[in-house]
C-alpha positions as CSV (number, residue, x, y, z in Angstrom):
1,X,-2.5,-11.3,-7.8
2,X,-3.9,-11.3,-11.4
3,X,-4.0,-14.7,-12.9
4,X,-2.9,-13.1,-16.2
5,X,0.6,-12.7,-14.9
6,X,1.5,-15.9,-13.1
7,X,4.4,-18.0,-14.1
8,X,2.4,-20.3,-16.3
9,X,1.6,-17.5,-18.7
10,X,3.6,-17.9,-21.9
11,X,5.9,-15.0,-22.9
12,X,4.6,-15.5,-26.4
13,X,1.1,-14.7,-25.3
14,X,2.2,-11.5,-23.6
15,X,4.0,-10.4,-26.8
16,X,1.1,-11.4,-28.9
17,X,-1.1,-9.0,-26.9
18,X,1.2,-6.1,-27.4
19,X,1.2,-3.6,-30.3
20,X,4.1,-3.7,-32.8
21,X,5.1,-0.2,-31.6
22,X,5.5,-1.5,-28.0
23,X,7.4,-4.6,-29.1
24,X,9.8,-2.4,-31.2
25,X,10.3,-0.1,-28.3
26,X,11.0,-2.9,-25.8
27,X,13.6,-4.5,-28.1
28,X,15.4,-1.2,-28.8
29,X,15.3,0.7,-25.5
30,X,17.4,0.3,-22.5
31,X,15.0,-1.3,-19.9
32,X,16.1,-0.7,-16.3
33,X,14.3,-1.9,-13.1
34,X,15.7,-0.1,-10.1
35,X,14.5,-2.5,-7.4
36,X,14.3,-6.3,-7.1
37,X,14.4,-7.7,-3.5
38,X,17.4,-10.1,-3.3
39,X,17.8,-10.7,0.4
40,X,18.4,-14.3,1.6
41,X,14.7,-15.2,1.7
42,X,14.1,-13.9,-1.9
43,X,17.0,-15.3,-3.9
44,X,15.8,-17.6,-6.7
45,X,18.5,-16.9,-9.3
46,X,17.5,-19.4,-12.0
47,X,13.8,-18.8,-11.7
48,X,13.5,-15.0,-11.5
49,X,16.4,-13.4,-13.3
50,X,15.9,-15.3,-16.6
51,X,12.3,-14.4,-16.5
52,X,13.2,-10.7,-16.3
53,X,15.7,-11.0,-19.2
54,X,13.1,-12.8,-21.3
55,X,10.6,-10.0,-20.6
56,X,13.1,-7.5,-22.1
57,X,14.7,-6.1,-18.9
58,X,18.4,-5.2,-19.4
59,X,19.4,-4.0,-15.9
60,X,18.2,-4.9,-12.5
61,X,19.2,-3.3,-9.2
62,X,19.3,-6.2,-6.6
63,X,18.4,-5.3,-3.0
64,X,21.1,-7.4,-1.5
65,X,20.1,-6.5,2.0
66,X,17.2,-4.9,3.8
67,X,16.9,-3.7,7.4
68,X,16.7,-7.1,9.2
69,X,20.3,-8.4,9.1
70,X,23.6,-7.2,10.8
71,X,26.8,-6.3,9.0
72,X,28.4,-9.7,9.1
73,X,25.3,-11.4,7.6
74,X,25.2,-8.7,5.0
75,X,28.8,-9.2,3.9
76,X,28.3,-13.0,3.8
77,X,25.2,-12.6,1.6
78,X,27.1,-10.2,-0.8
79,X,29.7,-13.0,-1.3
80,X,27.0,-15.6,-2.0
81,X,25.3,-13.4,-4.5
82,X,28.5,-12.5,-6.2
83,X,29.5,-16.1,-6.6
84,X,26.1,-17.0,-8.1
85,X,26.4,-14.3,-10.7
86,X,29.9,-15.3,-11.6
87,X,28.8,-18.9,-12.1
88,X,26.3,-17.6,-14.7
89,X,28.6,-15.3,-16.6
90,X,27.3,-16.4,-20.0
91,X,23.9,-14.8,-19.3
92,X,24.4,-12.1,-16.6
93,X,27.1,-9.8,-15.4
94,X,27.7,-7.3,-12.6
95,X,28.0,-3.7,-13.8
96,X,29.9,-0.9,-12.3
97,X,29.1,1.9,-14.8
98,X,26.4,2.9,-17.3
99,X,28.9,1.9,-20.0
100,X,29.1,-1.6,-18.5
101,X,25.2,-1.7,-18.6
102,X,25.1,-0.7,-22.3
103,X,27.8,-3.2,-23.1
104,X,25.9,-6.0,-21.3
105,X,22.8,-5.2,-23.3
106,X,24.8,-5.3,-26.5
107,X,26.2,-8.7,-25.5
108,X,22.7,-10.1,-24.8
109,X,23.5,-10.3,-21.0
110,X,21.4,-9.2,-18.0
111,X,23.2,-6.4,-16.2
112,X,23.1,-6.3,-12.4
113,X,23.9,-3.7,-9.8
114,X,23.4,-3.7,-6.0
115,X,21.5,-1.6,-3.6
116,X,20.9,-1.4,0.2
117,X,17.5,-0.7,1.7
118,X,19.0,0.8,4.9
119,X,21.9,2.9,6.0
120,X,22.4,1.0,9.3
121,X,24.8,-1.3,7.4
122,X,27.3,1.5,7.3
123,X,27.7,0.6,11.0
124,X,28.3,4.1,12.3
125,X,31.5,4.4,10.1
126,X,31.6,6.7,7.1
127,X,34.3,4.6,5.6
128,X,31.8,1.9,5.1
129,X,30.0,4.0,2.4
130,X,33.0,3.8,0.1
131,X,33.6,0.1,0.9
132,X,30.0,-0.8,-0.1
133,X,30.4,1.3,-3.2
134,X,33.4,-0.8,-4.1
135,X,31.4,-3.9,-3.5
136,X,28.9,-2.7,-6.1
137,X,26.3,-0.8,-4.1
138,X,25.1,2.0,-6.4
139,X,22.3,3.4,-4.3
140,X,21.1,3.1,-0.6
141,X,18.0,4.4,1.0
142,X,18.1,6.4,4.2
143,X,15.7,4.6,6.6
144,X,13.5,1.5,6.0
145,X,10.0,2.6,7.4
146,X,11.4,2.9,11.0
147,X,13.7,5.4,12.7
148,X,17.4,4.9,12.6
149,X,20.5,7.1,13.3
150,X,20.1,8.9,9.9
151,X,16.5,9.9,10.2
152,X,12.9,8.7,10.3
153,X,11.2,6.1,8.2
154,X,7.9,6.7,6.4
155,X,5.7,4.8,8.9
156,X,7.0,6.5,12.1
157,X,4.3,8.4,14.1
158,X,6.7,11.4,14.2
159,X,9.1,12.6,11.5
160,X,11.9,14.8,12.9
161,X,14.0,14.9,9.8
162,X,17.6,14.2,9.0
163,X,20.0,13.9,12.0
164,X,23.5,15.4,12.1
165,X,24.8,11.9,11.4
166,X,22.4,11.7,8.5
167,X,23.9,14.9,7.0
168,X,27.3,13.4,7.2
169,X,26.1,10.2,5.5
170,X,24.4,12.0,2.6
171,X,27.5,14.1,2.1
172,X,29.7,11.0,2.0
173,X,27.4,9.2,-0.4
174,X,27.6,12.2,-2.7
175,X,31.4,12.2,-2.4
176,X,31.9,8.6,-3.3
177,X,29.2,8.6,-6.0
178,X,26.5,6.5,-4.4
179,X,23.0,7.6,-5.1
180,X,20.9,8.8,-2.1
181,X,17.6,7.1,-2.2
182,X,14.5,8.4,-0.3
183,X,12.3,5.4,-0.6
184,X,10.7,4.1,2.7
185,X,12.0,7.3,4.4
186,X,10.0,10.0,6.2
187,X,8.8,13.1,4.4
188,X,10.9,15.6,6.5
189,X,13.9,13.2,6.4
190,X,13.9,13.2,2.6
191,X,13.2,16.9,2.3
192,X,16.2,17.6,4.5
193,X,18.3,15.1,2.6
194,X,17.5,16.8,-0.7
195,X,18.5,20.2,0.8
196,X,21.9,18.7,1.8
197,X,22.5,16.7,-1.4
198,X,24.8,18.1,-4.0
199,X,24.0,15.3,-6.5
200,X,20.6,14.2,-8.1
201,X,18.4,12.4,-5.5
202,X,16.3,9.4,-6.3
203,X,13.2,7.5,-5.0
204,X,14.0,4.1,-6.5
205,X,10.5,2.5,-6.0
206,X,7.8,4.9,-4.9
207,X,4.3,5.9,-6.0
208,X,2.3,9.1,-5.7
209,X,0.4,9.9,-2.5
210,X,-1.7,12.2,-4.5
211,X,-3.1,9.2,-6.3
212,X,-3.2,6.7,-3.3
213,X,-2.8,8.2,0.2
214,X,-0.6,5.5,1.7
215,X,2.3,6.4,3.9
216,X,4.7,4.5,1.6
217,X,3.8,6.8,-1.3
218,X,5.5,10.2,-1.7
219,X,3.9,13.6,-1.5
220,X,3.8,16.2,-4.3
221,X,6.4,18.3,-2.5
222,X,8.8,15.3,-2.4
223,X,8.2,14.6,-6.2
224,X,8.8,18.3,-7.1
225,X,11.9,18.6,-5.0
226,X,13.4,15.3,-6.3
227,X,12.9,16.6,-9.8
228,X,14.5,19.9,-8.9
229,X,17.7,18.0,-7.9
230,X,17.7,16.4,-11.3
231,X,16.6,13.1,-9.9
232,X,14.3,10.3,-10.9
233,X,11.4,8.4,-9.2
234,X,10.9,4.7,-10.0
235,X,7.3,3.7,-10.0
236,X,6.4,0.8,-7.7
237,X,4.3,-2.3,-8.5
238,X,3.1,-3.5,-5.1
239,X,-0.7,-3.7,-5.1
240,X,-1.2,-2.1,-1.7
241,X,0.6,1.1,-2.7
242,X,-1.6,1.1,-5.9
243,X,-4.8,0.3,-3.9
244,X,-5.2,-2.5,-6.4
245,X,-4.6,-6.0,-5.2
246,X,-4.0,-7.2,-8.8
247,X,-1.3,-4.6,-9.4
248,X,-2.6,-3.9,-12.9
249,X,-0.7,-1.9,-15.5
250,X,-3.5,0.6,-15.6
251,X,-3.0,1.3,-11.9
252,X,0.7,1.7,-12.3
253,X,0.2,4.1,-15.2
254,X,-2.0,6.3,-13.1
255,X,1.0,7.1,-10.9
256,X,3.3,7.5,-13.9
257,X,0.9,9.9,-15.6
258,X,0.2,11.9,-12.4
259,X,3.9,12.4,-11.7
260,X,4.6,13.2,-15.4
261,X,2.0,15.9,-15.3
262,X,3.6,17.3,-12.1
263,X,7.3,17.2,-13.1
264,X,7.7,15.8,-16.6
265,X,8.4,12.3,-17.8
266,X,12.2,12.8,-17.7
267,X,12.1,12.4,-13.9
268,X,10.4,9.0,-14.0
269,X,11.5,5.4,-14.2
270,X,10.7,1.8,-13.1
271,X,11.3,0.2,-9.7
272,X,8.8,-2.6,-9.8
273,X,9.9,-4.3,-6.5
274,X,8.8,-7.7,-7.7
275,X,8.4,-10.5,-5.2
276,X,7.6,-14.1,-6.4
277,X,6.4,-15.5,-3.0
278,X,3.5,-13.1,-2.3
279,X,2.3,-15.0,0.7
280,X,5.7,-15.2,2.2
281,X,6.1,-11.5,1.8
282,X,2.9,-10.7,3.6
283,X,3.7,-13.2,6.4
284,X,7.0,-11.3,6.9
285,X,5.2,-7.9,6.9
286,X,2.7,-9.0,9.5
287,X,5.5,-10.1,11.9
288,X,6.6,-6.4,12.1
289,X,3.4,-4.3,12.6
290,X,5.5,-1.5,14.1
291,X,7.4,-1.3,10.8
292,X,4.5,-2.0,8.5
293,X,1.3,-0.6,10.1
294,X,-1.9,-0.5,8.1
295,X,-2.6,2.7,6.3
296,X,-6.3,3.8,6.3
297,X,-8.2,4.6,4.1
298,X,-6.2,2.1,2.0
299,X,-7.2,-1.5,2.9
300,X,-4.6,-4.2,3.4
301,X,-5.7,-7.0,1.1
302,X,-2.4,-8.9,0.8
303,X,-2.3,-7.8,-2.8
304,X,0.2,-9.0,-5.4
305,X,3.0,-7.4,-7.3
306,X,3.4,-6.2,-10.9
307,X,5.1,-8.8,-13.1
308,X,8.1,-8.2,-15.4
309,X,5.9,-9.0,-18.4
310,X,3.8,-5.9,-17.6
311,X,6.6,-3.6,-18.9
312,X,5.1,-4.2,-22.4
313,X,1.6,-3.1,-21.2
314,X,3.1,0.0,-19.7
315,X,4.8,0.9,-23.0
316,X,1.5,0.6,-24.8
317,X,-0.3,2.7,-22.1
318,X,2.3,5.5,-22.4
319,X,2.2,5.5,-26.2
320,X,-1.6,5.4,-26.2
321,X,-1.7,8.4,-23.9
322,X,0.4,10.3,-26.5
323,X,3.8,10.2,-24.7
324,X,6.7,10.8,-27.1
325,X,9.1,8.0,-27.9
326,X,11.8,10.0,-26.1
327,X,9.7,10.1,-22.9
328,X,8.9,6.4,-23.1
329,X,12.5,5.5,-23.5
330,X,13.4,7.8,-20.6
331,X,10.9,6.0,-18.3
332,X,12.1,2.6,-19.4
333,X,15.7,3.3,-18.5
334,X,17.4,6.4,-20.0
335,X,16.4,8.6,-17.1
336,X,18.1,6.5,-14.6
337,X,21.0,6.1,-16.9
338,X,21.4,9.8,-17.2
339,X,21.4,10.3,-13.4
340,X,23.8,7.5,-12.8
341,X,26.2,8.8,-15.4
342,X,26.2,12.1,-13.5
343,X,26.6,10.5,-10.0
344,X,28.6,7.3,-10.2
345,X,32.3,7.5,-10.1
């Protein structure tokens, strides 16, 4: 990880390095990060969330559970996270709508929503989709790297597409207003899901395979089809997917710019996927080689993650490349806001 973005770096130093235009944009715009891991091993409420707020982020989607826990453990963790947020109501608030998110920003509070990085938590019961929506889950991805009942994950050796059950899950998610998220899922599975979907589709935290050929990055056809649904792709900040162990802002911008040239900036956003304990993350990955195989020609170098303070650098890079203020505001948060206003109920 770059030494420039460790926790000892003063926010004042980050702001001092930014242009006045970037600072003004950050303070004015709605800044939305569509993925922050928040499973039991990652929760550090008083260390991480205030840092995001100080860096100018207004809304975070917390991944309250990934693939490794059962339904009972998931519900218990939801309760713990909810209590922790309520205990800090002066500085943060759970949001159920885009109007709630804008109100939180106006009040100087960090807005929070939930997501699931699996559909197995629906427990083979379509009624669970609506229940999780009521609990605050606003998007869920189809399959986390490996195969499940819905379809195949992105690291499977075969990709047979969306199952019949998967069709029913996508239809139910559309019905209740939960965004269908293709992140971590197989190419054919996501392409089938976008055929079935009647609402905009998202990839909450994905980069472009055309820039770095890693199985976790999405192909041009996925990017184009997502945009055709009216959806949005959140760019990811994990160094391995960038083929840059320092996860530099320049490497992230390459993916933003590539996808913008392909489908336009209105279909892009942020899903930085920040993890504080980098070593712990890689220790976990290496316990599950079937789920997280290596991806030649990209080398696994136990790289770091983009930091929340890098949002300012990304703003400067977009502006320096000649992007319009409207496009930059869209990437920062308005594009996800637009889609969520269409889908959430």
